[in-house]
C-alpha positions in Angstrom: 22.5 11.9 21.6 20.6 9.3 19.5 20.0 10.5 15.9 16.5 10.7 14.5 15.3 7.7 12.5 15.0 8.4 8.8 11.5 7.4 7.7 9.7 7.8 4.4 6.0 7.4 3.8 3.5 8.7 1.4 1.5 12.0 1.8 -1.7 10.0 1.5 -4.2 10.6 4.3 -3.9 7.1 5.8 -0.1 7.5 6.4 -0.3 11.1 7.7 -3.2 10.1 10.0 -1.2 7.1 11.3 2.1 8.9 11.9 0.8 12.3 13.0 1.3 11.9 16.7 4.7 10.1 16.3 6.1 12.5 13.7 5.2 15.5 16.0 6.7 14.1 19.2 3.4 13.4 21.0 4.1 9.7 21.7 5.9 9.5 25.1 9.3 7.8 25.0 9.1 7.3 21.2 12.2 7.8 18.9 12.5 11.1 17.0 11.7 10.9 13.3 13.1 12.7 10.3 10.3 12.4 7.8 10.5 12.3 4.0 7.4 12.1 1.9 7.5 9.9 -1.2 5.0 8.0 -3.3 5.1 4.2 -2.7 6.8 3.4 -6.0 9.7 5.6 -4.8 9.8 4.1 -1.3 9.9 0.6 -2.8 13.1 1.6 -4.6 14.5 3.2 -1.5 13.9 -0.1 0.3 15.7 -2.1 -2.4 18.6 0.3 -2.1 18.5 0.2 1.8 18.3 4.0 2.0 16.1 4.7 5.0 15.8 3.3 8.5 12.0 2.9 8.3 9.8 2.8 5.2 6.2 2.4 4.0 6.4 0.0 1.1 4.2 -2.3 -1.0 3.9 -5.8 0.5 4.8 -6.9 -3.0 8.4 -5.7 -2.5 9.0 -7.7 0.7 10.7 -10.7 -1.0 13.5 -8.4 -2.2 14.1 -6.6 1.0 13.4 -8.8 4.0 17.1 -9.8 4.4 17.9 -6.2 5.4 14.5 -5.1 6.8 12.0 -6.5 9.2 8.2 -6.3 8.7 6.6 -4.4 11.6 3.3 -5.8 12.9 1.5 -2.5 12.8 1.2 0.8 10.9 0.5 -0.7 7.5 -2.6 -1.0 5.3 -4.7 -4.2 4.9 -8.4 -4.4 4.7 -11.6 -5.5 3.0 -13.4 -3.8 0.2 -10.4 -1.6 -0.5 -8.7 -3.3 -3.4 -7.3 -1.7 -6.6 -9.6 -1.2 -9.5 -9.2 -1.8 -13.3 -10.8 1.2 -15.1 -11.7 1.6 -18.7 -13.5 4.3 -20.8 -16.4 2.0 -21.6 -18.1 -0.8 -19.6 -16.9 -4.2 -20.6 -15.8 -7.6 -19.5 -12.5 -9.0 -18.3 -11.9 -10.8 -21.6 -11.9 -7.4 -23.4 -8.5 -6.7 -21.9 -6.8 -9.5 -23.9 -3.8 -8.0 -25.6 -4.6 -4.5 -24.4 -2.3 -1.8 -22.9 -2.7 -1.3 -19.2 -1.2 1.5 -17.1 -0.1 0.6 -13.6 1.5 2.7 -10.8 4.4 0.2 -10.3 5.5 -3.3 -11.2 6.7 -3.8 -7.7 3.3 -3.0 -6.1 0.7 -5.1 -4.3 -1.8 -3.7 -6.7 0.2 -5.1 -9.6 0.5 -8.5 -8.0 -3.2 -8.6 -7.4 -3.8 -7.5 -11.0 -1.5 -10.2 -12.5 -3.2 -12.9 -10.3 -6.6 -11.7 -11.5 -5.6 -11.5 -15.1 -4.1 -15.0 -15.1 -7.5 -16.3 -14.0 -9.9 -14.0 -15.9 -8.2 -12.7 -19.1 -7.8 -15.5 -21.7 -4.5 -15.0 -23.4 -3.4 -12.4 -21.0 -3.1 -8.6 -21.2 -0.8 -6.8 -23.6 1.7 -4.1 -22.8 2.1 -2.8 -19.2 2.9 0.9 -19.0 4.1 2.3 -15.6 2.8 5.8 -15.0 2.7 8.0 -11.9 -0.5 7.3 -10.0 -2.0 10.8 -10.7 -1.5 10.3 -14.5 -3.3 7.0 -14.9 -7.0 8.1 -14.9 -6.3 11.0 -17.4 -4.4 8.6 -19.6 -7.4 6.2 -19.7 -9.8 9.0 -20.3 -7.7 10.5 -23.1 -7.3 7.1 -24.9 -3.5 6.9 -24.3 -3.9 3.5 -22.7 -6.8 1.0 -22.9 -7.1 0.5 -19.2 -5.6 1.6 -15.9 -5.0 0.0 -12.5 -5.8 2.5 -9.8 -5.5 2.6 -6.0 -6.3 4.7 -3.0 -8.8 7.6 -3.4 -9.4 6.8 -7.0 -12.0 4.4 -5.7 -14.1 7.5 -4.9 -13.2 9.8 -7.8 -12.9 7.7 -11.0 -16.5 8.6 -12.1 -15.3 12.3 -12.3 -13.2 11.2 -15.2 -16.1 9.5 -17.0 -14.5 6.1 -16.4 -16.0 2.6 -15.7 -14.9 0.0 -13.3 -14.1 -3.2 -15.2 -13.1 -5.2 -12.2 -12.2 -4.9 -8.5 -9.0 -6.7 -7.6 -10.0 -6.8 -4.0 -13.3 -8.5 -4.6 -11.5 -11.2 -6.6 -8.8 -11.7 -3.9 -11.4 -11.8 -1.1 -13.7 -14.2 -3.1 -10.9 -16.6 -3.9 -9.0 -16.5 -0.5 -11.4 -15.2 2.2 -8.5 -13.1 3.4 -8.1 -9.3 3.7 -6.1 -7.4 1.0 -2.5 -6.7 1.9 -1.5 -3.3 0.5 1.1 -1.3 2.3 3.7 -2.5 4.9 5.9 -0.7 7.4 9.5 -2.1 7.5 12.5 -1.1 9.5 16.2 -2.1 9.3 17.1 -5.2 11.2 20.4 -3.5 12.1 18.6 -1.1 14.5 18.5 -4.1 16.9 15.7 -6.0 18.5 15.0 -3.5 21.3 14.8 -0.6 18.9 12.5 -2.5 16.6 10.1 -3.4 19.4 10.1 0.1 20.7 9.4 1.5 17.3 6.5 -0.9 16.7 5.0 0.1 20.1 5.4 3.8 19.3 3.6 3.3 15.9 0.8 1.4 17.5 0.5 4.2 20.1 0.4 6.8 17.3 -2.5 4.9 15.6 -4.5 4.6 18.9 -3.9 8.4 19.6 -5.2 9.2 16.1 -8.3 7.2 16.7 -8.9 8.7 20.1 -8.6 12.3 18.8 -9.1 12.4 15.0 -9.2 16.2 14.9 -5.6 16.4 16.2 -4.3 14.9 13.0 -6.5 16.9 10.6 -4.1 19.8 9.9 -1.3 17.3 9.0 -3.6 15.2 6.9 -5.0 18.1 4.9 -1.6 19.8 4.5 -0.3 16.9 2.5 -3.5 15.6 0.9 -2.8 17.3 -2.5 -5.9 19.5 -2.6 -8.0 16.4 -1.8 -11.6 17.1 -0.7 -11.7 16.7 3.1 -14.6 14.3 2.8 -12.6 12.1 0.4 -9.7 12.2 2.9 -12.0 11.0 5.6 -13.2 8.2 3.4 -9.6 7.3 2.6 -8.7 7.1 6.2 -11.8 5.1 7.1 -11.0 2.5 4.4 -7.3 2.0 5.0 -6.8 2.6 8.7 -8.5 -0.3 10.6 -7.8 -3.1 13.1 -4.9 -4.5 10.9 -3.2 -1.1 11.2 -3.0 -1.5 14.9 -2.0 -5.2 14.7 -1.6 -7.5 11.7 -2.8 -10.4 13.7 -3.3 -14.0 12.4 -5.5 -13.0 9.5 -3.1 -10.2 8.4 0.0 -12.5 8.4 -2.0 -15.2 6.5 -3.0 -12.6 3.9 0.6 -11.4 3.4 1.9 -15.0 3.2 -0.9 -16.0 0.9 -0.3 -13.2 -1.5 3.4 -13.7 -1.8 3.2 -17.5 -2.0 0.7 -17.2 -4.9 2.8 -14.6 -6.6 5.9 -16.7 -6.2 4.1 -19.7 -7.8 3.3 -17.5 -10.8 6.9 -16.4 -11.0 6.2 -12.8 -10.1 8.3 -12.6 -7.0 11.1 -14.7 -5.4 9.9 -17.3 -2.9 9.9 -16.3 0.8 12.1 -17.9 3.3 10.3 -19.9 6.1 10.8 -17.2 8.8 11.0 -14.2 6.5 7.9 -12.5 8.0 8.9 -13.1 11.6 9.2 -9.9 13.7 12.5 -9.9 15.7 
């Protein structure tokens, strides 16, 4: 009997929406999954330690893990108009961040790479101290004056006004304006040791799970809301609408160009190791 594949992804609505059918055995012929929920900063570390068969990680972590893991061409999060935001207590300009303390959810996240590329272009002299905080603590820390600014992701796009905060800059707008490409956020990776056949089968199963979720969105709603951490159902729907799109079903030419573009620029700034020529190739 084949053992279940150990998979870890976040409890965020986009991930539970994408994996609902697959995790609950509704995709014919798909491998069985043993699911662990973990925020992406945790899954990035899991990938670097090679701990799971399949993981949702930040695209930013790929240069450290692609020797052991393959990037799957589906299931992840890329898009337009969905980039991380820099939030402050008062409205201001990018130059105001010079030398200031900024809270970020991870230094191995796509959001952080986008932020560093933006800051290199827009903040003369650069920002000051970088403080890593759990995602849910960042907006309260900015509101309470514990840090000068915060880099936020996901549903914070829709809720930061509830904390009385202002959006200083949209990292996605900067990325799209300078590259014309979608924003690469979260990737699905799987161990190369599973073998070419298993990897192709897994990718097909994930794509089927995505298509099934689109065909019958109500089927996934209990799973989404169960893990949405008391999120308003309307915010959960906005979250899914923003992060689950054509790139989730298939990275395609633009998706791969976005990933390669981000990691090449980041490597040029010394933020990540350079990619090998065929590092992004799928089996």
